[in-house]
C-alpha positions, 0 to 999 in steps of 0.5 A, a space after each residue: 542698768 539704770 533705774 529711778 526709784 525716788 523717796 521723799 522722807 518726811 516726818 510727823 514734825 520737826 526734830 524727829 530725825 528725818 535729816 540723820 535717817 535720810 543721810 544714813 540710807 544715802 551713805 549706806 546705798 552709796 557703799 552698795 555702788 548705787 548712783 545716789 542724788 539728795 535733795 532738800 528742796 527748802 531749808 530754813 535756819 541759821 546760815 553756817 559760817 563755814 563750809 560750802 553750804 548754808 544749811 547744816 542739814 544739806 552739808 550733812 546730806 551732801 557729805 553722806 551721799 558724796 554727790 557732785 551736785 552743787 548747793 543750788 541743785 541740792 537746796 534751791 531754796 534757803 531761808 535764813 530764819 529758823 521758822 517755817 518756809 512761809 513765816 520766813 518768806 513773809 519776814 524777809 519779803 520773799 516769794 519761794 519759787 517753786 518752779 526752781 525746786 521742781 526743775 532741780 527735782 527733774 534734773 536730779 531724777 534724770 541724772 541719778 539711779 535713786 533720788 532721796 528728797 528730805 522734807 521740812 518739818 511735817 507734811 502740813 508745814 506751810 510753804 506759802 499761805 495755801 501750799 504745803 509740803 504735802 502739795 510739793 510731794 504730790 506735785 512731785 509724784 513721789 512715794 513717801 516714807 514717814 519718820 515717826 517717834 515711839 514716844 507718847 503721843 506718836 500715834 495721834 501724830 502719825 495717824 494724822 499725817 498718814 490720813 493727810 497723805 491719803 487726802 493728798 493721794 501720796 503713796 506711803 512706802 512705810 514708817 520708820 520709827 526713830 529714838 526707840 527705847 526698848 527699855 522705856 514705857 509701855 507706850 514706847 515699847 508698844 509703839 511699833 506694833 500699835 502703829 502698824 495695826 492703826 495705820 496698816 503700813 509696814 514698819 520699814 525700821 526701828 532705830 534706837 536712840 543714837 548719840 552721834 547721830 550727826 556722824 554718817 558712819 555710826 547712823 549708817 551702821 545702825 540703819 544697815 542693821 535695822 532697815 531693810 534697804 533691799 526693800 527700798 530699791 526693789 
């Protein structure tokens, strides 16, 4: 039976583990036989010198999901500078074509049972002066998963992210807490319960620190043990 259930995976900030978690979920769902599409609409950074993909993040998503979609479909916009899309577009003298982004997203939704879209930076990362990641999610009309940390400061960052989702009327499926250390500080150990209490959102999973996070099979094993994947496809 064909169905479409899509999620936009965003984070409280950059480096929170969005790509590794998205790739691991994709790997696990593919093992279950789901026809899954993946997308990173906009990527920035140093271009890879080898392989078919300029973006290292896009390569990881592709390898994990084993999709047949090409680079321009999975990643319509790549800017070869490790800065925000807005800064990269100014420095390079380019204008980001959001029409292409939404066109490719529409194609993926029609082509797969399920689509995972991974964002760039946090929800208020600028794509243009007056257009943010939140605007992109809003126009995609897609439910969102927020990846956050368990370290000190995470409550502030997470609450602000959720409040911006509410301002933009973006539905949030729940939180995934990454880099959890059960032997950490009081703030780290209490983060899951506190984040649930102050946001009112379900905790979809708690992921411990993983050394080999770039290996999809390793991360997938952790994800399968710590995230209720059935809740994502039901």
